[in-house]
ROKESE-87289 format. One line per 4 residues: number of its first residue (from 1); their letters; for each residue x negated, y negated, z of N, C-alpha, C. Coordinates in Angstrom, 2 decimals. Atoms other than C-alpha are relative to their C-alpha. Layout:
<recs>
NUM) A) X,Y,Z,X,Y,Z,X,Y,Z  ...
</recs>
This chain:
<recs>
1) MDIY) 1.02,0.84,0.67,1.26,23.45,7.18,-1.03,-0.43,1.15  1.03,0.37,-0.97,-2.03,22.73,9.00,-0.41,-1.48,-0.30  0.35,1.42,0.17,-2.43,18.96,9.48,-1.48,-0.26,-0.18  1.48,0.14,0.01,-6.16,19.35,9.99,-0.50,0.06,-1.43
5) FLFK) 0.40,-0.17,1.36,-6.64,20.56,6.45,0.49,-1.07,-0.90  -0.52,1.04,0.80,-4.45,17.87,5.00,-0.86,-1.24,0.22  0.89,1.13,-0.30,-6.62,15.18,6.73,-1.37,0.32,-0.71  1.31,-0.29,0.53,-9.81,16.96,5.64,0.00,-0.18,-1.52
9) DYKK) -0.10,0.19,1.48,-8.70,17.04,1.99,0.11,-1.47,-0.41  -0.21,1.45,0.24,-7.61,13.41,2.24,-1.28,-0.75,0.05  1.21,0.67,-0.17,-10.89,12.29,3.56,-1.04,0.24,-1.11  0.98,-0.31,1.11,-12.85,14.00,0.74,0.32,-0.81,-1.22
13) CCFT) -0.30,0.51,1.36,-11.00,12.35,-2.12,0.52,-1.37,-0.01  -0.84,1.24,0.06,-9.26,9.15,-1.06,-0.58,-1.21,0.83  0.46,1.13,-0.73,-11.59,6.55,0.43,0.31,-1.35,-0.48  -0.33,1.28,0.51,-10.71,3.76,-1.89,1.42,-0.18,-0.34
17) VHNT) -1.44,0.11,0.25,-7.01,4.30,-1.93,0.60,-1.19,0.64  -0.70,1.15,-0.49,-4.71,1.40,-1.44,1.46,0.37,0.06  -1.52,-0.07,0.07,-1.00,1.04,-0.62,0.39,-1.48,-0.37  -0.54,1.31,0.47,1.17,-1.92,-1.55,-0.44,-1.08,0.92
21) QTLL) 0.32,0.97,-1.03,0.41,-3.79,1.67,-1.46,-0.43,-0.12  1.42,0.32,0.09,-3.39,-3.57,1.33,-0.37,-0.60,-1.29  0.17,0.67,1.31,-3.20,-4.45,-2.38,0.36,-1.44,0.11  -0.40,1.43,-0.15,-1.31,-7.61,-1.45,-1.05,-0.79,0.76
25) EEYV) 1.03,0.67,-0.76,-3.97,-8.45,1.13,-1.27,-0.22,-0.88  1.18,0.08,0.88,-6.72,-7.73,-1.45,0.19,-1.14,-1.01  -0.31,1.05,0.91,-5.03,-10.10,-3.90,-0.24,-1.30,0.58  0.11,1.29,-0.68,-4.83,-12.98,-1.39,-1.49,-0.31,0.30
29) DTEK) 1.39,0.20,-0.31,-8.42,-12.43,-0.29,-0.86,-0.30,-1.31  0.72,0.13,1.26,-9.63,-12.22,-3.97,0.34,-1.38,-0.59  -0.42,1.33,0.48,-7.66,-15.36,-4.85,-0.86,-1.16,0.58  0.90,0.93,-0.57,-9.76,-17.32,-2.43,-1.34,-0.10,-0.71
33) DVVK) 1.27,-0.01,0.71,-12.87,-16.21,-4.24,0.13,-0.53,-1.42  -0.26,0.59,1.29,-11.34,-17.16,-7.60,0.00,-1.49,0.04  -0.04,1.49,-0.26,-10.69,-20.67,-6.28,-1.43,-0.52,0.18  1.42,0.43,-0.23,-14.38,-20.87,-5.18,-0.80,0.21,-1.29
37) GSIK) 0.69,-0.25,1.22,-15.40,-19.69,-8.65,-0.96,1.25,0.05  0.82,-1.13,-0.11,-17.23,-16.61,-7.45,0.49,1.27,-0.72  -0.60,-1.14,0.64,-14.84,-14.24,-9.13,0.89,-0.55,-1.10  -0.81,0.41,1.12,-12.99,-14.46,-12.47,1.46,0.26,0.23
41) QYQL) -1.47,-0.16,-0.10,-9.20,-14.78,-12.79,0.44,1.42,-0.44  -0.43,-1.29,0.47,-8.90,-11.45,-14.61,0.01,1.03,1.02  -0.05,-0.90,-1.15,-9.72,-9.71,-11.34,1.36,0.01,0.68  -1.34,0.07,-0.57,-6.44,-10.93,-9.97,1.02,0.66,-0.88
45) DIIA) -0.95,-0.62,0.90,-4.56,-9.73,-13.03,-0.06,1.51,0.19  0.15,-1.38,-0.19,-5.99,-6.26,-12.42,0.67,0.44,1.33  -0.64,-0.25,-1.31,-4.88,-6.33,-8.78,1.57,-0.09,-0.06  -1.43,0.21,0.23,-1.47,-7.59,-9.78,0.69,1.19,-0.67
49) KEIK) -0.49,-1.17,0.73,-0.98,-4.69,-12.14,0.07,1.22,0.99  -0.04,-1.11,-0.99,-1.89,-2.27,-9.34,1.08,-0.20,1.05  -1.07,0.34,-0.92,0.55,-4.06,-7.00,1.35,0.46,-0.59  -1.27,-0.30,0.65,3.34,-3.65,-9.51,0.28,1.57,-0.07
53) SSLM) -0.05,-1.53,0.03,2.58,0.13,-9.94,0.24,0.48,1.40  -0.18,-0.46,-1.40,2.34,0.58,-6.22,1.38,-0.29,0.53  -1.37,0.35,-0.49,5.60,-1.18,-5.53,1.05,1.02,-0.40  -0.92,-0.91,0.56,7.40,1.30,-7.75,-0.12,1.43,0.58
57) TDVI) 0.24,-1.37,-0.44,5.86,4.43,-6.08,-0.16,0.10,1.58  0.37,-0.02,-1.45,5.13,3.45,-2.42,1.35,0.33,0.81  -1.17,-0.41,-0.73,7.54,5.41,-0.19,0.29,-0.97,1.18  -0.28,0.92,-1.06,7.17,2.88,2.63,0.79,-1.22,-0.46
61) VREL) -0.73,1.13,0.52,8.28,0.01,0.47,1.46,0.42,-0.30  -1.36,-0.55,0.21,11.34,2.22,-0.47,0.77,0.11,1.26  -0.67,-0.02,-1.29,12.13,2.56,3.20,0.41,-1.40,0.39  -0.26,1.40,-0.32,12.11,-1.28,3.44,1.13,-0.67,-0.86
65) YKYE) -0.90,0.64,0.98,14.08,-2.19,0.27,0.64,0.96,-0.91  -0.62,-0.82,0.98,16.53,-0.79,-2.13,-0.76,-0.10,-1.30  0.69,-0.12,1.23,15.24,0.23,-5.55,0.23,-1.26,-0.89  -0.30,1.18,0.82,16.97,-2.75,-7.26,-0.85,-1.22,0.49
69) VIEE) 0.76,1.09,-0.56,15.19,-5.21,-4.97,-1.47,0.20,-0.36  1.35,-0.30,0.38,11.85,-3.51,-5.70,-0.20,-0.28,-1.39  0.08,0.22,1.39,12.46,-3.66,-9.38,-0.02,-1.53,-0.23  0.04,1.47,0.17,13.21,-7.45,-9.06,-1.41,-0.57,0.36
73) MAKF) 1.37,0.46,-0.41,9.91,-7.94,-7.21,-1.05,0.35,-1.09  0.91,-0.38,1.11,8.08,-6.10,-10.01,0.18,-0.85,-1.20  -0.28,0.95,1.15,9.77,-8.21,-12.72,-0.57,-1.45,0.34  0.46,1.33,-0.47,8.93,-11.37,-10.70,-1.55,-0.04,-0.27
77) LDKD) 1.48,-0.03,0.23,5.19,-10.35,-10.91,-0.35,-0.35,-1.49  0.23,0.29,1.37,5.44,-10.51,-14.74,0.30,-1.47,-0.37  -0.33,1.42,0.37,6.96,-14.04,-14.71,-0.93,-1.00,0.67  0.86,0.97,-0.67,4.88,-15.87,-12.07,-0.79,0.75,1.01
81) QRTA) 0.84,-0.90,-0.77,2.11,-13.65,-10.72,-0.39,-0.50,1.38  0.46,0.55,-1.24,0.70,-15.89,-8.02,1.15,-0.18,1.02  -1.17,0.30,-0.84,4.09,-16.99,-6.58,0.59,1.40,0.44  -0.57,-1.28,-0.32,5.37,-13.45,-6.75,-0.76,0.82,1.05
85) VHYI) 0.88,-0.75,-0.94,2.38,-11.91,-4.87,0.26,-0.68,1.33  -0.12,0.62,-1.33,2.72,-14.50,-2.08,1.39,0.30,0.56  -1.34,-0.34,-0.45,6.46,-13.92,-1.93,0.08,1.42,0.60  -0.03,-1.47,-0.49,6.07,-10.11,-1.70,-0.87,0.17,1.20
89) FNKI) 0.88,-0.07,-1.11,3.24,-10.57,0.69,0.68,-0.34,1.34  -0.84,0.52,-1.21,5.57,-12.42,3.07,1.22,0.93,0.26  -1.15,-0.96,-0.26,8.39,-9.83,2.58,-0.48,1.33,0.47  0.51,-1.28,-0.47,6.12,-6.88,3.46,-1.15,-0.35,1.00
93) PKKK) 1.07,0.29,-1.04,4.26,-8.00,6.66,-0.69,1.23,0.45  0.75,-1.23,-0.33,1.52,-5.66,7.71,0.53,0.70,1.29  -0.55,-0.72,-1.18,2.99,-5.02,11.17,1.20,0.81,-0.25  -1.18,-0.72,0.32,6.28,-4.02,9.76,-0.29,1.21,-0.91
97) YYEI) 0.40,-1.10,0.94,4.68,-1.89,7.02,-0.59,1.16,0.85  0.59,-1.06,-0.88,2.67,-0.05,9.69,1.01,0.71,0.88  -1.03,-0.63,-0.78,5.69,0.49,11.89,0.90,0.93,-0.78  -0.81,-0.88,0.89,7.79,1.90,9.01,-0.79,1.23,-0.45
101) CCKY) 0.88,-1.14,0.37,4.82,4.06,7.98,-0.02,1.05,1.10  0.02,-0.91,-1.19,4.57,5.60,11.46,1.40,0.68,0.16  -1.31,-0.52,-0.07,8.37,6.06,11.59,0.25,1.07,-1.15  -0.20,-0.89,1.09,8.37,7.74,8.18,-0.75,1.34,0.24
105) LKEN) 0.79,-1.16,-0.25,5.59,10.14,9.19,0.70,0.86,1.20  -0.60,-0.65,-1.14,7.32,11.00,12.50,1.20,0.81,-0.45  -1.21,-0.67,0.57,10.58,11.83,10.66,-0.34,1.19,-0.85  0.33,-1.09,0.97,8.86,14.01,8.11,-0.86,1.06,0.58
109) LSES) 0.91,-0.96,-0.69,6.32,15.73,10.38,0.85,1.07,0.77  -0.90,-0.89,-0.76,9.25,17.34,12.28,0.53,1.12,-0.85  -0.56,-0.90,0.91,10.34,19.15,9.13,-1.13,0.84,-0.64  1.06,-0.93,0.58,8.25,22.20,7.92,-0.01,-0.04,-1.51
113) NRKT) -0.02,-0.03,1.44,9.30,21.78,4.29,-0.13,-1.34,-0.64  0.05,1.44,0.59,8.34,18.13,3.69,-1.46,-0.26,-0.30  1.40,0.26,0.32,4.73,18.52,2.46,-0.22,-1.22,-0.89  0.17,1.13,0.91,5.12,16.04,-0.38,0.26,-1.25,0.76
117) EIEK) -0.38,1.28,-0.72,6.77,13.41,1.88,-1.15,-0.32,0.99  1.06,0.23,-0.92,4.07,13.93,4.50,-1.27,-0.53,-0.68  1.17,0.44,0.71,1.27,13.54,1.94,0.18,-1.52,-0.42  -0.22,1.37,0.43,2.84,10.30,0.56,-0.10,-0.93,1.20
121) GLRA) 0.13,0.83,-1.27,3.19,8.98,4.11,-1.37,-0.11,0.58  1.41,0.11,-0.43,-0.33,9.88,5.04,-0.83,-0.88,-0.91  0.79,0.87,1.00,-1.67,8.19,1.91,0.26,-1.47,0.38  -0.26,1.42,-0.36,0.04,4.91,2.92,-0.65,-0.34,1.39
125) WLAF) 0.46,0.21,-1.39,-0.90,5.29,6.59,-1.52,-0.11,0.05  1.50,0.02,-0.04,-4.56,6.20,6.05,-0.57,-1.19,-0.75  0.47,1.16,0.70,-5.04,3.53,3.47,0.08,-1.24,0.84  -0.16,1.09,-0.92,-3.68,1.03,5.97,-1.14,0.03,1.06
129) LLWH) 1.01,-0.03,-1.09,-6.03,2.21,8.73,-1.45,-0.29,-0.54  1.30,0.24,0.60,-9.10,2.27,6.46,-0.27,-1.46,-0.40  0.07,1.39,0.40,-8.39,-1.17,5.03,-0.18,-0.91,1.21  0.09,0.83,-1.23,-8.08,-2.59,8.58,-1.11,0.35,0.93
133) GYSS) 1.26,-0.17,-0.78,-11.43,-1.28,9.72,-0.24,1.27,0.72  0.14,-1.31,-0.63,-10.84,2.20,11.10,-1.11,0.76,-0.80  1.03,-0.84,0.58,-13.88,4.46,10.34,0.59,1.31,-0.48  -0.53,-1.29,0.56,-13.00,7.44,8.07,-0.64,1.16,0.78
137) EYI) 0.63,-1.04,-0.78,-15.41,9.44,10.28,0.84,0.39,1.15  -0.70,-0.30,-1.32,-13.05,9.22,13.29,1.44,0.28,-0.26  -1.41,-0.27,0.28,-9.75,9.77,11.52,0.15,1.45,-0.15
</recs>
């Protein structure tokens, strides 16, 4: 597999992609705007739905927690959205998420038959980099 083409394809189609960690940050940032009154509450509800979906599919979160724990986090979002997001935000710190993401990629890049795993890892890693200010032009 040629990594160059994988990055090239990713850059063409995935500039607004999020991972669980960046969605959690987006929720917390948006919540501040809701408190100020510049954004409506329903925006948080949309982000919370995305967080729930991302929790269930994010390979990096699965490296951090067992499936049962992830399911409990998702259920908690339905019960008390704000508290759940802040709880999950604290359980998935960005430094740890990034470290696990890099570890996941290193483990899978060494195997020639891991295209799907590499794509999932790159999706999480690149979303993290883009969200934290890296220019897509230089990735």
